C-alpha positions as CSV (number, residue, x, y, z in Angstrom):
1,M,-13.0,23.3,2.0
2,K,-10.5,20.7,1.2
3,L,-11.6,18.6,4.1
4,R,-15.2,18.7,3.1
5,T,-14.6,17.8,-0.6
6,A,-12.2,15.0,0.1
7,P,-14.9,12.3,0.4
8,F,-16.4,13.4,-2.8
9,G,-13.0,13.2,-4.4
10,A,-12.8,9.6,-3.3
11,I,-16.2,9.0,-4.9
12,L,-14.9,10.5,-8.2
13,F,-12.0,8.1,-7.9
14,L,-14.5,5.2,-8.0
15,L,-16.0,6.6,-11.1
16,S,-12.9,6.3,-13.3
17,A,-10.1,4.1,-14.3
18,C,-6.7,5.1,-15.7
19,A,-6.8,5.2,-19.4
20,A,-4.5,2.8,-21.1
21,P,-2.0,4.5,-23.4
22,P,-3.2,4.6,-27.0
23,I,-0.4,2.2,-28.0
24,E,-1.0,-1.0,-29.9
25,R,-0.1,-4.0,-27.8
26,P,2.4,-6.6,-29.2
27,A,0.8,-9.5,-31.0
28,P,-0.4,-12.2,-28.6
29,G,0.6,-15.8,-28.7
30,K,4.3,-15.4,-29.5
31,P,7.0,-14.2,-27.0
32,D,8.9,-11.3,-28.4
33,A,11.2,-9.4,-26.1
34,T,11.9,-6.6,-28.7
35,A,8.2,-6.0,-29.3
36,L,7.7,-5.8,-25.5
37,I,10.5,-3.3,-25.1
38,D,9.1,-1.1,-27.9
39,Y,5.7,-1.3,-26.2
40,T,7.1,-0.3,-22.8
41,K,9.1,2.6,-24.3
42,A,6.1,3.9,-26.2
43,S,3.8,3.6,-23.2
44,I,6.2,5.6,-21.0
45,E,6.7,8.3,-23.6
46,T,3.0,8.7,-24.2
47,L,2.1,8.9,-20.5
48,M,5.0,11.3,-19.8
49,S,3.6,13.6,-22.3
50,Q,0.0,13.1,-21.3
51,D,0.5,13.6,-17.5
52,D,3.5,16.0,-17.8
53,V,5.9,13.7,-16.0
54,P,9.5,15.1,-15.9
55,G,11.4,12.0,-15.0
56,V,11.0,8.2,-15.3
57,S,13.4,5.2,-15.2
58,V,12.6,1.6,-16.2
59,V,14.1,-1.9,-16.3
60,L,12.5,-4.8,-18.1
61,V,13.7,-8.4,-17.5
62,T,12.9,-11.2,-19.9
63,P,14.4,-14.7,-20.3
64,D,16.9,-15.6,-23.0
65,G,15.3,-17.9,-25.5
66,W,11.9,-16.8,-24.3
67,D,10.2,-18.7,-27.2
68,N,11.8,-22.0,-26.2
69,A,10.1,-24.6,-24.0
70,R,10.7,-24.0,-20.3
71,N,12.5,-26.6,-18.2
72,S,12.5,-26.9,-14.5
73,Q,15.3,-24.5,-13.9
74,P,15.2,-20.7,-14.3
75,R,16.6,-19.5,-17.6
76,N,19.3,-16.9,-18.1
77,S,17.8,-13.4,-18.2
78,Q,18.3,-10.4,-20.3
79,Q,17.4,-6.9,-19.3
80,W,16.7,-3.6,-21.0
81,S,16.8,-0.4,-19.0
82,K,16.4,3.3,-19.8
83,G,16.0,6.7,-18.2
84,F,13.7,9.4,-19.5
85,G,13.6,13.1,-18.7
86,W,15.3,14.8,-15.8
87,A,17.1,13.8,-12.6
88,S,17.5,17.5,-11.9
89,K,16.2,20.4,-13.9
90,D,18.1,22.9,-11.7
91,D,21.4,21.2,-12.5
92,D,20.5,20.2,-16.1
93,Q,21.0,16.6,-15.2
94,A,19.4,13.9,-17.4
95,L,17.9,10.8,-15.8
96,T,19.6,7.6,-17.0
97,A,19.2,3.9,-16.3
98,N,22.2,4.3,-13.9
99,T,20.7,7.2,-11.9
100,P,19.7,6.0,-8.4
101,M,16.1,6.7,-7.5
102,R,14.4,6.6,-4.0
103,L,12.3,3.5,-4.1
104,A,10.6,3.9,-0.7
105,S,8.6,0.8,0.3
106,V,10.2,-1.4,-2.4
107,T,12.9,-1.6,0.4
108,K,10.6,-4.0,2.2
109,V,11.3,-6.7,-0.5
110,L,15.1,-6.4,0.2
111,T,14.3,-6.7,3.9
112,A,12.3,-9.9,3.2
113,V,15.2,-11.3,1.2
114,A,17.5,-10.7,4.1
115,I,15.1,-12.4,6.5
116,M,14.8,-15.4,4.1
117,Q,18.6,-15.7,3.9
118,L,18.8,-15.9,7.7
119,V,16.0,-18.5,7.7
120,E,18.1,-20.5,5.3
121,D,21.0,-20.0,7.7
122,K,18.8,-21.4,10.5
123,Q,19.2,-18.2,12.5
124,I,15.5,-17.2,12.2
125,G,12.3,-19.3,12.2
126,L,9.4,-17.9,10.1
127,D,6.9,-18.9,12.7
128,A,9.0,-18.0,15.7
129,P,7.7,-15.1,17.9
130,L,9.3,-11.7,17.4
131,R,10.2,-11.6,21.1
132,K,12.6,-14.5,20.6
133,Y,14.9,-12.1,18.7
134,L,13.8,-8.8,20.3
135,P,13.0,-9.7,23.9
136,E,12.6,-6.0,24.8
137,F,9.7,-5.6,22.4
138,S,6.2,-5.2,23.9
139,V,2.9,-3.7,22.8
140,Q,-0.4,-3.1,24.5
141,S,-3.3,-5.3,23.4
142,R,-7.1,-5.5,23.9
143,F,-7.1,-8.9,22.2
144,A,-6.5,-12.3,23.8
145,N,-3.5,-13.0,21.6
146,D,-0.7,-10.5,21.3
147,E,2.1,-12.9,20.1
148,I,3.5,-11.7,16.7
149,T,5.5,-14.0,14.5
150,I,8.1,-13.2,11.8
151,R,5.8,-14.6,9.1
152,Q,3.0,-12.2,10.3
153,L,5.4,-9.3,10.0
154,L,6.4,-10.2,6.5
155,T,2.8,-10.4,5.3
156,H,1.4,-7.4,7.1
157,H,-0.7,-9.6,9.4
158,S,1.0,-8.6,12.6
159,G,-1.9,-6.5,13.9
160,L,0.6,-3.6,14.5
161,P,-0.5,-0.1,13.6
162,S,0.7,1.4,10.4
163,D,3.4,3.5,12.0
164,R,4.8,4.7,15.3
165,M,4.0,8.3,14.4
166,A,6.4,9.7,17.0
167,G,9.5,10.1,14.9
168,F,7.9,9.0,11.6
169,K,8.6,11.8,9.2
170,L,10.4,12.5,5.9
171,Y,13.4,14.9,6.6
172,T,14.5,16.9,3.6
173,G,18.1,18.0,3.2
174,V,21.5,16.6,4.3
175,D,21.4,18.2,7.7
176,A,17.7,18.2,8.3
177,A,17.3,14.8,10.1
178,P,17.9,14.7,13.8
179,S,21.4,13.4,14.8
180,D,19.9,10.5,16.6
181,L,17.6,9.2,13.8
182,V,19.5,5.9,13.6
183,D,19.3,5.5,17.3
184,Q,15.5,6.2,17.1
185,F,15.3,3.3,14.5
186,R,17.1,1.0,16.9
187,R,14.9,2.0,19.8
188,L,11.7,1.1,18.1
189,P,11.4,-2.4,19.7
190,K,11.6,-0.9,23.2
191,N,9.6,2.2,22.3
192,S,6.7,0.2,20.9
193,K,5.4,-0.4,24.4
194,D,3.3,2.8,24.1
195,L,1.5,1.4,21.1
196,H,-1.7,-0.7,20.9
197,L,-2.4,-3.5,18.5
198,A,-4.9,-2.5,15.9
199,S,-6.1,-6.0,15.2
200,E,-5.4,-9.5,16.5
201,P,-2.1,-11.0,15.1
202,G,-2.9,-13.1,12.0
203,A,-6.5,-12.0,11.7
204,V,-6.4,-9.6,8.8
205,F,-4.1,-7.7,6.4
206,S,-3.0,-4.3,7.8
207,Y,-0.1,-2.6,6.2
208,S,2.6,-1.6,8.6
209,N,5.8,0.3,8.1
210,L,6.5,-0.3,11.8
211,G,6.5,-4.1,11.2
212,F,9.2,-3.9,8.6
213,A,11.2,-1.5,10.7
214,L,11.2,-4.1,13.5
215,L,12.3,-6.8,11.0
216,G,15.4,-4.5,10.3
217,S,16.1,-4.7,14.1
218,V,15.8,-8.5,13.9
219,I,18.3,-8.6,11.0
220,E,20.8,-6.5,13.1
221,R,20.3,-8.6,16.2
222,V,20.7,-11.9,14.6
223,S,23.5,-11.1,12.1
224,G,25.5,-8.8,14.3
225,L,25.7,-6.3,11.4
226,D,24.2,-2.9,10.9
227,Y,21.1,-3.3,8.7
228,W,22.7,-1.4,5.8
229,S,25.9,-3.3,6.1
230,Y,24.0,-6.6,6.0
231,I,22.2,-5.5,2.8
232,D,25.5,-4.4,1.2
233,E,27.4,-7.5,2.1
234,R,24.7,-10.1,1.4
235,I,22.6,-8.6,-1.4
236,L,23.9,-5.4,-3.1
237,I,27.6,-6.3,-3.5
238,P,27.0,-10.0,-4.5
239,L,24.5,-8.8,-7.2
240,G,26.8,-6.1,-8.4
241,M,24.4,-3.3,-7.6
242,T,27.0,-0.6,-7.5
243,D,24.5,2.3,-7.9
244,S,22.4,1.3,-5.0
245,A,22.5,1.9,-1.2
246,I,20.4,2.1,1.9
247,I,20.3,5.8,2.8
248,Y,20.5,7.0,6.4
249,P,21.9,10.2,8.0
250,G,25.7,10.3,7.5
251,H,25.6,7.8,4.6
252,V,24.9,9.6,1.4
253,S,28.4,9.9,-0.2
254,G,28.8,8.2,-3.5
255,V,25.1,8.0,-4.2
256,D,24.1,10.9,-6.4
257,Y,20.4,10.1,-6.9
258,A,17.7,11.9,-8.7
259,N,16.1,14.9,-7.0
260,G,12.4,14.8,-6.3
261,L,10.7,17.2,-8.8
262,T,7.7,19.0,-7.4
263,D,5.6,22.0,-8.4
264,S,7.3,24.1,-5.7
265,G,10.8,23.1,-6.5
266,E,13.4,20.3,-6.3
267,V,13.7,18.1,-3.2
268,S,17.2,16.6,-2.3
269,V,18.0,14.1,0.4
270,R,15.0,12.7,2.3
271,H,15.7,10.6,5.4
272,L,13.2,8.3,7.1
273,R,13.6,6.7,10.6
274,D,12.1,3.4,9.5
275,I,15.2,2.6,7.4
276,S,14.4,-1.1,6.7
277,A,10.9,-0.1,5.5
278,G,11.8,2.6,3.1
279,G,15.6,3.5,2.9
280,L,16.5,2.0,-0.5
281,T,17.9,4.1,-3.3
282,A,18.8,2.2,-6.5
283,S,19.1,2.6,-10.2
284,A,16.8,0.9,-12.7
285,K,19.7,-1.0,-14.1
286,D,20.7,-2.4,-10.7
287,M,17.1,-3.3,-9.9
288,G,17.1,-5.5,-13.0
289,K,19.6,-7.7,-11.1
290,F,17.4,-7.7,-8.1
291,I,14.4,-8.8,-10.2
292,Q,16.5,-11.6,-11.6
293,L,17.1,-12.7,-8.0
294,L,13.4,-12.8,-7.4
295,L,12.9,-14.9,-10.5
296,G,15.4,-17.5,-9.2
297,G,18.4,-16.3,-11.2
298,Y,20.9,-16.2,-8.2
299,P,20.3,-19.3,-6.1
300,E,23.7,-18.8,-4.5
301,I,22.3,-15.6,-2.9
302,L,18.7,-16.8,-2.3
303,S,17.7,-20.4,-2.9
304,L,14.9,-21.4,-5.3
305,S,12.8,-22.7,-2.4
306,S,13.0,-19.3,-0.7
307,V,12.2,-17.5,-3.9
308,A,9.1,-19.7,-4.3
309,A,8.1,-19.1,-0.7
310,M,8.2,-15.4,-1.2
311,S,5.6,-15.6,-4.0
312,S,3.4,-18.2,-2.3
313,P,0.1,-17.1,-0.8
314,Q,0.0,-16.9,3.0
315,F,-3.0,-16.8,5.4
316,T,-5.3,-18.0,2.6
317,D,-8.1,-18.9,5.0
318,N,-8.6,-15.4,6.4
319,E,-12.1,-14.4,5.4
320,L,-11.4,-10.7,6.1
321,N,-8.8,-10.7,3.4
322,G,-11.4,-10.9,0.7
323,D,-10.0,-12.1,-2.6
324,S,-6.5,-10.6,-1.9
325,Q,-3.4,-12.7,-1.5
326,Y,-0.1,-11.9,0.1
327,G,3.3,-13.5,-0.1
328,L,6.3,-12.8,2.1
329,S,6.5,-9.0,1.5
330,L,5.0,-9.4,-2.0
331,F,1.5,-8.5,-3.0
332,L,0.1,-11.2,-5.2
333,S,-2.7,-11.4,-7.8
334,H,-6.2,-11.8,-6.5
335,K,-7.6,-15.3,-6.1
336,G,-8.4,-16.9,-9.4
337,Q,-7.0,-14.0,-11.4
338,S,-4.6,-14.4,-14.3
339,P,-1.8,-13.7,-14.8
340,F,-0.2,-14.5,-11.4
341,V,1.8,-11.4,-10.6
342,A,3.9,-10.6,-7.5
343,G,5.2,-7.3,-6.6
344,H,5.5,-4.2,-4.4
345,R,5.0,-0.5,-4.8
346,G,6.9,2.3,-3.2
347,D,5.5,5.8,-2.5
348,G,7.5,8.4,-0.7
349,F,6.6,11.9,-1.9
350,P,7.4,12.8,-4.6
351,Y,8.9,9.5,-5.6
352,H,6.9,6.5,-6.8
353,A,8.0,3.1,-7.9
354,S,6.5,-0.3,-8.7
355,L,8.3,-3.6,-9.0
356,Q,6.3,-6.4,-10.5
357,I,7.2,-9.9,-11.6
358,L,5.5,-12.6,-13.6
359,P,7.1,-15.7,-12.0
360,S,5.7,-18.3,-14.4
361,E,7.4,-16.6,-17.4
362,E,10.4,-15.1,-15.5
363,V,9.5,-11.6,-16.7
364,G,9.8,-8.6,-14.4
365,I,9.6,-4.8,-14.5
366,L,10.4,-1.9,-12.3
367,V,9.2,1.6,-13.2
368,A,10.2,4.6,-11.0
369,T,9.6,8.3,-11.1
370,N,10.9,11.3,-9.1
371,S,7.7,13.2,-9.5
372,S,4.3,12.9,-7.9
373,A,2.8,13.5,-11.4
374,G,4.1,10.1,-12.4
375,Q,2.2,7.9,-10.0
376,N,-0.4,7.0,-12.6
377,L,2.3,6.3,-15.2
378,V,4.1,3.9,-12.8
379,N,1.1,1.9,-12.0
380,Q,-0.3,1.8,-15.5
381,V,2.9,0.8,-17.3
382,T,3.8,-2.0,-14.9
383,K,0.3,-3.4,-15.3
384,D,0.0,-3.1,-19.0
385,V,3.5,-4.4,-19.8
386,L,3.0,-7.6,-17.7
387,Q,-0.4,-8.2,-19.2
388,A,1.1,-7.8,-22.7
389,A,3.9,-10.3,-21.7
390,Y,1.4,-12.8,-20.4
391,A,-0.7,-12.5,-23.6
392,M,2.4,-13.4,-25.5
393,V,2.6,-16.8,-23.9
394,T,-1.1,-17.7,-23.7
395,K,-4.0,-18.1,-26.0
396,P,-6.2,-15.0,-26.5
397,P,-9.5,-15.3,-24.6
398,T,-12.4,-16.5,-26.6
399,E,-15.8,-14.9,-26.6
400,Q,-17.0,-17.7,-24.3
401,D,-14.1,-16.9,-21.9
402,V,-15.2,-13.3,-21.7
403,A,-18.9,-14.4,-21.2
404,N,-17.9,-16.6,-18.3
405,L,-16.5,-13.6,-16.5
406,A,-19.8,-11.7,-16.6
407,I,-21.1,-10.7,-13.2
408,P,-24.5,-12.3,-12.6
409,S,-27.5,-10.0,-12.1
410,N,-30.9,-11.1,-10.8
411,G,-32.5,-7.8,-10.2
412,H,-34.3,-9.1,-7.0
413,L,-34.1,-7.5,-3.6
414,A,-35.7,-9.0,-0.5
415,N,-35.5,-8.0,3.2
416,V,-34.0,-4.6,2.6
417,E,-33.9,-4.0,6.3
418,T,-31.2,-6.6,6.7
419,Y,-28.7,-4.2,5.0
420,E,-29.7,-1.0,6.7
421,G,-27.4,0.8,9.2
422,L,-24.5,3.1,9.7
423,Y,-21.1,2.0,8.4
424,F,-17.6,3.6,8.5
425,A,-16.0,3.4,5.1
426,G,-12.5,4.5,6.1
427,P,-10.9,8.0,6.1
428,D,-11.6,8.7,2.5
429,L,-15.4,8.1,2.4
430,G,-16.2,8.5,6.1
431,I,-19.5,7.4,7.6
432,V,-22.1,6.1,5.2
433,E,-25.7,5.2,5.9
434,V,-27.6,2.4,4.1
435,H,-31.3,2.9,4.3
436,A,-34.5,1.7,2.5
437,K,-37.1,3.9,0.9
438,S,-40.1,1.9,-0.2
439,S,-38.6,-1.2,-1.7
440,D,-35.4,0.6,-2.9
441,L,-32.1,0.7,-1.1
442,Y,-29.9,3.8,-0.9
443,L,-26.5,4.8,0.4
444,D,-25.9,8.3,1.8
445,F,-22.5,9.8,2.5
446,Y,-22.8,11.3,6.0
447,Q,-20.0,13.8,5.8
448,T,-20.9,15.3,2.5
449,R,-24.3,15.8,0.8
450,L,-22.8,16.2,-2.6
451,A,-23.8,12.7,-3.7
452,N,-25.7,9.6,-2.8
453,A,-26.2,6.3,-4.4
454,K,-29.0,4.0,-5.3
455,L,-28.1,0.3,-4.9
456,I,-29.5,-1.9,-7.6
457,P,-29.7,-5.6,-6.9
458,A,-27.2,-7.6,-9.0
459,G,-26.9,-11.0,-7.4
460,T,-26.9,-12.4,-3.9
461,D,-26.0,-9.6,-1.5
462,R,-24.4,-7.7,-4.5
463,F,-25.5,-4.3,-5.8
464,D,-24.6,-2.1,-8.7
465,I,-24.1,1.5,-7.8
466,K,-26.0,4.4,-9.3
467,L,-24.4,7.6,-8.0
468,R,-26.3,10.9,-8.1
469,L,-24.7,14.3,-7.8
470,F,-26.7,16.5,-5.5
471,G,-29.1,13.7,-5.2
472,F,-30.5,13.9,-8.7
473,V,-27.8,14.3,-11.4
474,P,-26.8,10.8,-12.6
475,L,-23.1,9.9,-12.3
476,P,-22.4,6.7,-14.3
477,V,-20.0,4.4,-12.5
478,N,-18.8,2.5,-15.6
479,L,-17.2,5.0,-17.9
480,V,-15.5,4.3,-21.2
481,M,-12.2,6.1,-21.3
482,G,-9.8,6.0,-24.2
483,G,-11.7,3.1,-25.7
484,V,-11.2,1.0,-22.6
485,Q,-14.1,-0.2,-20.4
486,A,-13.7,1.0,-16.8
487,P,-13.9,-1.7,-14.1
488,H,-17.3,-2.9,-12.9
489,F,-17.7,-1.6,-9.4
490,Q,-20.2,-3.2,-7.1
491,L,-21.0,-3.2,-3.4
492,Q,-21.3,-6.6,-1.6
493,F,-22.6,-7.3,1.9
494,Q,-21.0,-10.2,3.7
495,T,-21.5,-11.6,7.2
496,I,-18.3,-12.9,8.9
497,A,-18.4,-14.0,12.5
498,D,-21.8,-12.5,13.1
499,T,-20.7,-9.1,11.8
500,Q,-22.0,-7.7,8.5
501,Y,-19.4,-5.9,6.4
502,L,-19.6,-3.9,3.2
503,W,-17.1,-4.6,0.4
504,L,-16.3,-2.7,-2.7
505,T,-15.7,-5.2,-5.5
506,T,-13.9,-4.5,-8.8
507,D,-15.0,-6.7,-11.6
508,G,-16.3,-9.1,-9.0
509,I,-13.1,-9.1,-6.9
510,R,-13.3,-8.1,-3.2
511,G,-10.6,-5.7,-1.9
512,A,-7.9,-6.3,0.6
513,F,-10.3,-5.9,3.5
514,P,-13.9,-4.7,3.9
515,L,-14.6,-1.2,2.6
516,A,-16.9,-0.5,5.5
517,V,-17.6,-1.8,9.0
518,P,-20.8,-1.4,10.9
519,L,-21.1,1.4,13.5
520,K,-23.2,1.4,16.6
521,K,-24.1,4.6,18.3
522,A,-23.5,4.8,22.0
523,P,-23.9,7.8,24.5
524,V,-20.8,10.0,24.8
525,S,-19.9,10.4,28.4
526,T,-19.4,13.8,30.1
527,T,-15.8,12.8,30.6
528,W,-15.2,12.6,26.8
529,H,-17.4,15.6,26.0
530,N,-15.2,17.7,28.3
531,R,-12.1,16.7,26.3
532,V,-13.4,18.3,23.1
533,G,-10.8,20.8,21.8
534,R,-7.6,21.2,19.7
535,Y,-4.4,19.4,20.6
536,T,-0.9,19.9,19.2
537,P,2.1,17.5,19.4
538,E,4.4,17.9,22.3
539,K,7.4,17.5,19.9
540,P,6.1,18.8,16.6
541,S,9.4,18.6,14.8
542,Q,9.4,14.8,15.0
543,T,6.1,13.8,13.5
544,M,4.1,14.5,10.4
545,L,1.0,14.9,12.6
546,R,0.4,18.7,13.1
547,A,-2.7,18.6,15.2
548,A,-5.5,16.5,16.6
549,D,-9.0,18.1,16.8
550,L,-11.4,16.2,19.1
551,W,-15.0,17.2,18.5
552,F,-18.6,15.9,18.7
553,D,-20.2,15.6,15.3
554,P,-23.9,16.3,15.7
555,K,-24.7,15.0,12.2
556,S,-23.4,11.5,12.9
557,G,-23.7,11.5,16.7
558,F,-20.1,10.3,17.1
559,L,-17.2,11.8,19.0
560,T,-14.7,12.4,16.2
561,V,-11.0,13.0,15.9
562,R,-9.5,14.9,13.0
563,F,-5.7,14.5,12.3
564,E,-3.9,17.2,10.4
565,N,-0.7,16.0,8.8
566,D,2.0,16.9,6.3
567,V,1.1,14.4,3.6
568,L,-2.7,13.8,3.4
569,Y,-5.7,16.0,3.7
570,P,-7.2,16.1,7.3
571,R,-9.0,12.9,8.3
572,D,-12.4,12.8,10.2
573,L,-12.4,9.6,12.2
574,P,-15.3,8.5,14.4
575,L,-14.4,6.9,17.7
576,D,-15.6,3.8,19.4
577,L,-15.3,4.6,23.1
578,L,-13.8,1.7,24.9
579,S,-13.6,3.3,28.3
580,D,-13.2,6.8,29.9
581,T,-9.6,6.8,28.8
582,Q,-9.4,4.8,25.6
583,A,-11.1,5.0,22.2
584,A,-10.6,3.0,19.0
585,I,-10.9,4.0,15.4
586,P,-13.3,1.6,13.6
587,G,-12.3,-0.5,10.6
588,F,-9.1,-1.8,9.0
589,G,-6.2,-0.4,7.0
590,R,-4.5,2.9,7.8
591,F,-5.7,4.2,11.2
592,G,-8.3,1.4,11.4
593,G,-8.3,-0.3,14.8
594,E,-5.7,2.1,16.3
595,V,-6.3,3.4,19.8
596,L,-6.5,6.9,21.1
597,E,-5.7,7.5,24.8
598,A,-6.8,10.4,26.9
599,D,-5.6,11.7,30.3
600,N,-6.4,15.1,31.7
601,D,-5.4,17.6,29.0
602,T,-3.4,15.2,26.8
603,L,-4.1,12.8,24.0
604,S,-1.8,10.0,22.9
605,F,-1.9,8.3,19.5
606,A,0.6,6.1,17.7
607,G,3.3,7.2,20.1
608,V,2.7,10.9,19.7
609,R,1.6,12.9,22.8
610,F,-0.7,15.8,22.1
611,I,-1.2,18.8,24.5
612,R,-4.5,20.6,24.7
613,E,-4.4,24.2,23.5
614,G,-5.7,27.0,25.8
């Protein structure tokens, strides 16, 4: 049941936006650090109560003399930090600003700082090929170009799959991780030879933990130090981050961090093989110092030019990136959007964190929680606080400014057949079909009949979405929640290199990559039909993938693979059959473009070998 309702759950996600806390924002037009702190504190307390979040920590960085005119150099910073709730209910331990918290993928920003230090030392070139530093690295490719650069790794443009799933797992408990987990981390460059590129290097954004794990190997190879030793010696110790560490098996002493709080109990130590992609544990107070570094406050550790480079948009001419922008490890505000924000989130169940900075005003914030119930809080507070900070230093928008942001609508639709066809909208929404009925255009969700959508012309190749439950009950897309207008969602068709893609836009802004890619039905060979069945991992203890079901979906007409895993609901993924032994998953993003290999009674995917049952 969970499998079949998941796409509809994604539809409902599109219908709503997180309600802003019912807290009055500080007065715009005048910087006021005290008012911003009060707003941050009130917002956290309100959302903790609203969402039943047991533990949160926060640090807010603002410049001294914020109301003074800015000169060309970074100003001295001041920071406020605080813990709320529990680090451990079982041990009656309060969460404070000094309590280390698992920050998951925020680690990637530390890894990027380390790389930039080595660039400054002229030991690494940003546009040098990865193989220059890791000559044993290789990966299979169906593209003409398979050369990956350091810059592409730092910006998630390497074309690598999200993960090498063999060995990619969160291990809970001090003794739970395999004794060779660090060795597995160091063998990744060599072991990547069984992986396939999901997209051509440099072509499109595709988030990859594997890419940042490989950067950790580059740091080790070039510096001659263990990754964690390098981070200690070059970043944590110079910054005075005494309550922070890179966690790996055998190295947990002295770091008494917050337990993960879940509905089923408390979670202690969690180890991850991809240490340089997600191994950081740090207190909020310590992360204030790291935020100051990202704002240019420690040029002796990272130069101002390197700080600026990290927040500078890369690969700006990539059409498939939509309106999204990426720095060196940092996610940036969308094109043309104000304020200009740079940051990174970290999500490692049940921990969630978000580090965001406002470079122009040298303001930054990190919010972290040790509970899955706090994910909304983390994202909402970081967004609201930086918007409030930005409003303090800019003129409030006029009515004309707001009018200029209105999305045009012309209500005219011509040549409806140009939009018709099957599309794959990723693991959450699955296959969708766009079709015409009379002069109207509709979108049907193939894998659930719970809802469909009528597409209302709203501009050139743009459509408003009128969702209907069970085909006839209206579901308004733009909801008003807590007095705040929800985002304006639209669908936009765009042709790039002779391929028509379908984008989801939010207030007119296209996402990180197309929502949906076109599908073309092709006959399924007898060879592939004969492989239909259930497959289980050869080494189940070392992957979060529990099973792979290969089946033919008569509704869509596609051979389909369904991955069961420890973290997400099962995914139904149609396959583009490349040959009698290889098939690719359509699209971009997680799983998109990745290759499934078949041989007799085995399947291989992302480094995991599956054996057919029975």
